Residue, then its C-alpha position, 0 to 999 in steps of 0.5 A: m167030138v173032140r172040141q166038146l170034150r176040151k169045153l167040158v173039161t175046162i168047164g170042169v177045171l173052172v168049177a173046180a177052181l170055184l169051189v176051192p175054199l178061199p184062203d184068209a188075208g195071210t195065206a192068200a198073199k202067201a199063195i199069190e206070191s208063191s203062185s207067181s213063180s209057178k208054170s202052166k197051169s198052177t199060174k191060171t188057177s192062181k190068176l183065178r183065185k186071185r180074181l176071186l178074192p175079196s177086193r180088200y186084199r187088192g187096195y179097194a173097198p169091197t163091192y160088197a158089205d155090211s152098210v147098216s151095221a154101225d148104223d143109229p136109225s133111231f130117228d129115222d122115216p121107218v118106211v123110207r129107211e126099210a126101203a133104202v136098206s132093202a134097195l142096197g142090199r150088200y152093196n158097198g154105198s150109202v143112201v141120204a134121203v131128204d124132205p125137199n120141202t124142209g131139209r129134213i133128212l129121213t135116213v141115212v143108210n151107211q153113216r159112215i160113208a155119208f159122214s166121210d170126207g167125201y167122194i168125186p162127184c163124177s157126173t153128178i156135177k153136170p146138172t150144177i154146170a148145166i145151171a151155171a152155162l144156163e145163168e150165164n147165158v153161155i147156152t140156151n135149152d136149144t144150144m146145138l153143140k158138136v160131140g163128135r165128128r158129125k154129132y151135135m146135142n142139146l142140153t136134154d140130150a147131154l144131160a140124158h146121156s152124160n155126154n163129156v164132150f158137152f160139158e167139157e165144152l161148157g166148162r172150157r167156155m165158161g172158165f175156172d172162175t165162174v163154174s166154182k163161183y156156182g159149184r160154191l153157190l150150190g153148197l159144195g166145198e161147205l157143211s151142208g147141214y145145220n148141227l150135224p157134228d159127224e159132217h165132213p165139208g167135203s173139198f172144193p179146188t181153189q185152181p184148175p185141177a192139174f188132171g184136165g183142168v176146167a173141162r175135166m172139173s165140168s165133166f167128171g168133177e176133177g178135184i172136187q169131194i163131195t158127200p151124199l149129203q151135199l148131193a142130197a141137198i142139191a137134189a132137194a133145191f133142184a125139187n123145190g124151186g131153188t130152196l137150199y135147206y140146211l139139212q137137219y137130223p133130229h136125234s131125239r124126241e124133243e128135236a124131232q117135235n120142235f123141227e123147224p126148217r131152216v133156209k141156208r140160201d136162196l139160189n135164185i135158179s127157178n128160171v132155168l131149173p126147167q131146162v135142167r129137169e128136162g134134161m133130168l127127166a130124160a135121163v129117166l125115160y131114155g138115158t142113163g138113169r132109166l133104171s130108176y124108173d118105177a112103171g107101176g108108179e104114177e111119180t116119175p122121178l128125175g135123175k142123174t147117174g154118175t160114173c168114174d174112178d176116185r183116185a183120192n179114195p181108191s175105187r170105182i164110183g157110181w152116184f145117183v142124184s134123184y127126187a120124185d116127183e116133179a109136180h109135188p116133190k116128197i123125197a130127194l135122194a143120193v145114192l152112192l156105190r163103191g167098189n171095184t167091179r164093173r156093177v160100180k156104175g151110176p146105172t146100178a145105183a140109178q137101180v137101187a133107187g128105182v127099187i127105193y121108189r118102187k117099195l116106198r110106193e107099194q107102202n103108198y108112201f106117195g099117197e100120204t101127207s108129207k111128213g114135213a108139211a105139219v112143220p112151221t114156216p121155215s126160218s133162215g139160220k147160220 
């Protein structure tokens, strides 16, 4: 009886604390400062209220935000945008959707973040590292690498479960110059778009990062800053067989009517793409990206999650890079989440993508003629 009573009292205290209105920024700062010298119950209450304060008071971007208020969606694909906005909800993040067959941007949700300086790619760098290792004959799809005391993995499972030890070893075997060669080949550190004046190129290191060297660079993307636009462009190239298109974002009726795809470069990776695709498919079927799976659809997405802390832009980062489907890809996605709670992680970003896929299926998006099917034959552009 005494224990039950104590539990009820404790619950009552917590509920009362939760019902206390949160102060504004100035009052909150004073409350936290003054409570640091308090004792007993006041100290516990202060800690609870500090934990409940919006994260902007603690040096981080808030997990929840209005991610669309500053956007200009005038020339987005309305079906894709509605699905992306609904799926992102109140998460502080961004969604970029691209037609992988043309490089045309279908929607950019939270354009402020998408056109920013970029963020650490976390484990979404791993497919790029896999491409490099396969192309350089460092491994084959069947190569087993030691990732634990009595544990070995091949490439498929390493991508599915986002094993850091596996990709750190690949980075060490290839070295910084080789890793850099393929990172830049896939467009890292350069503008991904054609005539996108607001875009930033992100950044790519000129020497191994001080923290973790090329090993951590190959598992977490240490030292790299990538934008959602760049990641969507890479996803599109994986989807279409290895053509890296310039991303184009028509902003007038005339530009939309006269749209013409522009090829940035042919990556010549078609011979190794099947092995990487197998790992990205495994990530969706039984790995870290399984929340993106749409059980009611025939189009199975492929994808790769990424979760880490971004010290350059202090916050937790959750990524998911994806496309659907493998046979006739119609859309490539990059989903980014930022914040400081445990919900900000790659699997949550994958869940956002899964909602997008489900909503598009419900709108018969995958059953329609591709939005890019009527555009002229691609031409090279600079």
